[in-house]
C-alpha positions in Angstrom: -3.5 32.2 0.4 -6.5 32.4 -1.7 -8.3 28.6 -2.7 -10.4 27.5 -5.6 -12.9 24.8 -4.4 -14.4 21.6 -6.1 -17.3 19.7 -5.2 -17.8 16.1 -7.1 -21.1 14.9 -5.4 -15.5 -10.2 -32.8 -15.7 -11.7 -34.2 -13.0 -14.5 -33.4 -11.0 -15.7 -36.3 -8.1 -16.6 -38.0 -6.7 -19.0 -40.6 -3.4 -20.8 -41.7 -2.5 -21.3 -38.5 -1.4 -24.8 -37.0 -3.1 -24.5 -33.6 -6.2 -21.9 -32.3 -6.8 -21.3 -28.8 -8.8 -18.6 -26.8 -6.3 -18.3 -23.6 -6.3 -15.3 -21.2 -3.8 -17.2 -18.3 -2.4 -15.4 -15.3 0.1 -12.3 -16.0 3.7 -13.1 -15.7 4.4 -10.4 -13.0 5.2 -10.9 -9.1 3.5 -10.3 -6.3 -0.7 -9.8 -6.1 -0.9 -8.0 -9.9 -4.1 -8.7 -11.2 -5.6 -9.5 -14.7 -7.3 -6.5 -16.2 -10.9 -6.8 -17.7 -11.4 -7.4 -21.0 -13.3 -3.9 -21.8 -16.5 -5.6 -23.0 -19.7 -4.7 -21.4 -22.2 -5.9 -24.0 -23.9 -9.7 -24.2 -25.1 -11.5 -26.9 -27.0 -14.8 -27.2 -25.9 -17.7 -30.0 -27.4 -16.0 -32.5 -25.3 -13.1 -32.5 -28.5 -10.8 -31.0 -27.4 -8.3 -28.4 -29.6 -9.7 -25.2 -29.3 -8.0 -21.3 -26.5 -9.3 -19.4 -27.3 -9.3 -15.6 -27.7 -13.4 -14.6 -25.9 -15.1 -18.3 -22.6 -15.5 -16.5 -21.3 -13.9 -19.5 -18.1 -11.8 -19.7 -20.2 -8.6 -20.1 -22.1 -9.5 -16.9 -19.1 -11.0 -14.5 -16.6 -7.8 -16.0 -13.6 -9.9 -13.9 -10.5 -7.9 -13.6 -8.8 -5.2 -12.8 -10.7 -1.6 -14.1 -8.8 0.6 -16.4 -7.6 3.9 -14.4 -8.6 7.0 -17.1 -7.0 7.5 -19.3 -4.8 4.0 -19.3 -2.1 4.6 -21.6 -0.1 8.1 -21.5 1.4 8.9 -24.9 5.3 10.5 -23.2 6.2 12.6 -26.4 9.4 10.2 -26.6 8.0 7.7 -29.3 6.7 5.4 -26.0 3.5 4.8 -24.5 3.0 4.2 -20.4 0.2 2.0 -19.7 -0.7 2.6 -16.1 -2.5 -0.4 -15.6 0.4 -3.0 -15.4 3.1 -0.6 -15.6 4.8 -1.8 -18.8 6.3 1.0 -21.4 5.1 -0.3 -25.0 6.9 1.6 -28.1 4.2 4.0 -29.5 4.7 2.1 -33.2 5.3 -1.2 -33.9 7.9 -2.2 -36.3 7.3 -0.9 -39.9 7.5 -4.5 -41.8 7.2 -7.9 -40.8 9.6 -10.5 -39.7 10.1 -14.4 -38.9 10.2 -15.1 -34.6 14.1 -14.9 -34.2 14.6 -12.0 -36.0 11.9 -9.7 -34.1 13.9 -11.0 -31.1 16.4 -9.7 -32.5 15.3 -6.7 -33.4 13.8 -5.3 -30.4 17.2 -5.5 -28.6 18.6 -2.9 -31.3 16.4 -0.1 -30.2 17.3 3.2 -28.3 13.7 4.8 -28.2 12.7 7.5 -25.6 16.7 6.8 -24.4 15.6 3.7 -23.5 17.8 0.2 -24.7 16.0 -2.5 -22.8 13.4 -2.9 -25.1 12.2 -6.9 -25.8 9.8 -8.7 -27.1 6.5 -8.8 -24.9 5.4 -12.8 -23.8 2.0 -13.6 -24.8 0.5 -12.3 -21.4 1.7 -9.2 -21.4 0.6 -9.0 -25.6 -2.8 -10.2 -24.4 -3.2 -7.4 -21.7 -3.5 -4.6 -24.2 -6.5 -6.0 -25.9 -9.8 -4.0 -25.5 -12.6 -7.2 -26.3 -14.9 -4.5 -27.3 -13.1 -3.3 -30.4 -12.0 -4.8 -33.5 -9.4 -3.5 -36.1 -7.5 -2.8 -34.0 -8.5 -4.5 -30.9 -7.6 -1.4 -28.7 -9.2 0.6 -26.7 -10.7 3.5 -28.1 -8.5 6.8 -27.9 -5.4 4.9 -27.7 -2.7 6.6 -28.7 -0.7 4.0 -30.7 0.1 4.1 -34.3 -1.1 0.5 -35.1 -2.3 0.7 -38.1 -5.6 -1.6 -39.4 -5.6 -3.9 -42.2 -7.4 -3.7 -45.6 -5.8 -6.6 -46.7 -5.6 -9.1 -43.6 -5.0 -9.2 -39.9 -1.8 -7.6 -38.3 -0.7 -10.7 -36.4 2.2 -9.9 -33.8 5.1 -12.1 -32.4 5.0 -13.1 -28.4 8.0 -13.9 -27.0 6.8 -17.4 -25.7 7.0 -20.6 -27.1 4.1 -22.9 -27.8 4.8 -25.7 -25.3 3.3 -28.9 -27.5 4.9 -27.8 -30.9 8.4 -26.0 -29.8 8.8 -24.9 -33.6 6.3 -22.6 -33.2 5.5 -19.2 -30.7 2.3 -17.6 -29.7 1.3 -14.9 -31.7 -1.8 -12.5 -31.2 -4.4 -11.2 -34.0 -4.9 -7.6 -33.8 -7.2 -7.5 -35.7 -9.7 -9.9 -34.3 -9.9 -9.8 -30.9 -8.4 -11.8 -27.8 -7.1 -14.4 -29.8 -3.8 -16.3 -29.4 -2.7 -18.6 -31.7 0.6 -20.8 -31.8 2.2 -20.1 -35.4 5.3 -21.6 -37.3 8.3 -19.4 -36.0 9.4 -19.5 -39.3 6.0 -16.9 -40.4 6.4 -13.7 -41.0 4.8 -11.1 -38.5 4.9 -7.6 -36.7 7.1 -6.8 -33.5 5.6 -4.6 -31.0 8.6 -3.5 -27.9 7.6 -3.5 -24.4 10.0 -3.0 -21.6 9.7 -3.3 -17.8 8.3 -6.3 -16.0 10.7 -9.1 -15.3 11.2 -11.3 -12.4 11.2 -8.2 -10.0 8.3 -7.0 -11.8 10.1 -3.6 -12.9 12.3 -2.2 -14.8 16.1 -1.9 -14.5 15.3 1.4 -15.0 13.3 4.6 -13.8 9.7 4.6 -15.4 6.7 6.5 -14.0 5.3 4.2 -12.0 1.7 1.6 -12.3 -1.1 3.0 -11.0 -3.2 0.0 -10.2 0.5 -2.0 -9.5 1.4 0.0 -7.0 -1.8 0.1 -5.0 -2.3 -3.6 -5.7 0.9 -4.7 -4.3 0.2 -2.3 -1.2 -3.3 -2.4 -0.5 -2.6 -5.5 2.5 0.3 -3.5 4.3 -2.2 -0.1 4.1 -4.9 -1.8 5.3 -3.6 -4.8 7.9 -1.2 -2.3 10.0 -3.5 0.7 10.4 -5.2 -1.0 13.1 -1.9 -2.4 14.5 1.4 0.2 15.4 1.6 3.6 14.2 5.6 2.7 13.7 5.1 -0.2 11.1 2.6 2.0 8.8 5.2 4.6 9.2 7.4 2.2 7.7 4.8 1.0 5.2 4.3 4.5 4.0 8.4 5.0 3.4 7.9 1.8 1.4 5.5 3.1 -1.2 6.9 6.4 -1.6 10.4 4.6 -2.5 8.0 2.9 -5.3 7.4 6.8 -6.5 10.6 7.8 -7.6 10.7 11.0 -8.7 7.6 12.1 -6.8 5.3 14.7 -8.2 5.1 18.2 -7.1 2.1 18.6 -5.6 2.3 19.8 -2.0 -0.2 18.2 -0.1 -1.6 20.3 3.4 -4.8 18.4 4.5 -6.5 14.9 3.7 -9.1 14.2 5.7 -12.3 11.7 5.5 -15.5 12.5 7.4 -18.1 10.0 8.4 -21.8 10.7 7.8 -24.6 8.7 7.2 -24.1 6.3 4.2 -21.5 8.2 3.2 -17.7 9.6 3.4 -15.9 12.8 2.3 -12.9 13.7 1.5 -11.2 16.9 1.6 -7.8 17.4 0.4 -6.0 20.7 -0.1 -3.0 21.5 -1.9 -0.8 24.6 -1.5 1.0 24.3 -4.8 0.7 22.3 -7.7 3.0 21.7 -10.3 2.3 20.4 -13.3 -0.6 18.5 -12.0 -3.3 17.0 -13.9 -5.0 15.9 -11.2 -6.2 13.4 -8.7 -8.0 9.8 -7.9 -9.2 8.2 -4.8 -9.1 5.4 -4.2 -10.8 3.1 -1.5 -10.4 -0.6 0.5 -11.1 -3.4 0.3 -8.1 -4.3 -2.0 -8.3 -0.9 -3.2 -9.7 0.5 -6.1 -10.4 3.8 -7.7 -13.9 5.0 -6.9 -13.9 8.4 -9.4 -15.7 8.2 -12.5 -13.1 10.8 -14.0 -9.9 11.9 -13.0 -10.7 15.2 -10.9 -9.7 18.1 -12.6 -6.2 19.9 -10.8 -7.7 23.5 -9.9 -4.2 24.6 -8.7 -1.1 26.6 -9.7 2.6 26.8 -9.0 2.0 29.5 -6.6 -2.3 29.0 -5.8 -3.3 26.2 -4.0 -6.4 24.8 -3.8 -9.5 22.9 -1.6 -11.1 19.9 -3.1 -14.5 17.4 -1.7 -15.2 13.9 -2.9 -18.6 12.0 -1.5 -18.2 8.4 -1.4 -21.8 7.4 -1.1 -21.4 3.6 -1.9 -20.5 2.8 1.8 -22.6 0.9 4.6 -22.9 3.1 8.0 -20.8 0.8 10.6 -18.4 -0.1 8.3 -14.5 0.8 8.4 -13.2 2.4 4.9 -9.9 2.7 4.0 -8.8 5.8 1.5 -6.1 6.6 -0.9 -5.5 10.0 -2.4 -3.7 9.7 -6.0 -2.2 13.2 -8.1 -1.0 12.6 -11.5 1.3 15.4 -12.9 1.2 15.9 -16.6 3.7 13.1 -17.4 2.1 10.3 -16.2 3.6 10.0 -12.5 1.7 9.0 -10.0 1.9 9.8 -5.8 0.1 8.5 -3.2 -0.9 10.0 -0.4 -2.5 8.3 3.0 -5.0 6.3 3.9 -7.0 7.7 5.5 -9.9 5.7 7.2 -13.5 6.6 8.2 -16.7 4.5 9.4 -20.3 5.5 8.2 -22.9 6.5 10.9 -25.8 8.2 11.3 -25.9 11.5 12.8 -28.8 12.3 14.7 -29.3 16.2 13.9 -27.6 16.3 10.9 -29.0 15.6 7.6 -27.2 14.1 4.5 
């Protein structure tokens, strides 16, 4: 078989609102899902001038949270968008006209978009999760696939399903024009609805949807790392549990996945036999499993011809054990994970890097 080779060496403001608060509470999902990063990487002084971030303790300095898989949002071609960070599915467009809170709750129940009928109004944490604090008007990531317009005459404000506890005749809303600002507004006000599906008490939808890269990894990371050193039977069960979350799996046949240690680096090698609708690969490393490639490693194979791939992880220390998962992503945004494999970087005498 012929193989190809690839080497990879706000301004925050709002008026006419009862209560104003800046919040970013824990996301209402089960398991160990973490909050996403805000997207802000710049720091400012009290006068609004840009300053170096190091040591300021500002968001742009710390950049806490889960890094975004790129591209984070995938348009599914049926009026829906999947967020690969949270696993939630959103309608590509919000409702065309503002409405009161109860009407928004009822409106989303009537929708049949992309063949799905389980649409609902997002809670305030879910609505926050798509915000990019480095952007405004709208405060969404650059290159997002949503058809959300900015408002020339005023902010586009979106209802959440969450009632404000202090004044229960109010509900939380998000101002998409400004930034990650949450405000509690009278339920009789007129705002927009942005339907979502997925989530719920088990963190999954009642119907099949593309699995979330980060959700799956975070949920299973402890299993991979703890069980790898214990029993082969337990590891096989962990692998089976992970594969069960990936339905349907991608049509990429992987024949080899190796992690080879060297001096202050680990070389990941994998080989495919066939690649049907393959968009590319991501490499994930413990602790906690984070994606370590800057951009998706592009697919080189075809339905009849496989490829060989190399990825060099140089952000490692000699003597420490590292675990890796390989993710392949098809053109529909569906992921399948392979591994884990492990390696311990070390100095090999007589052999250079």
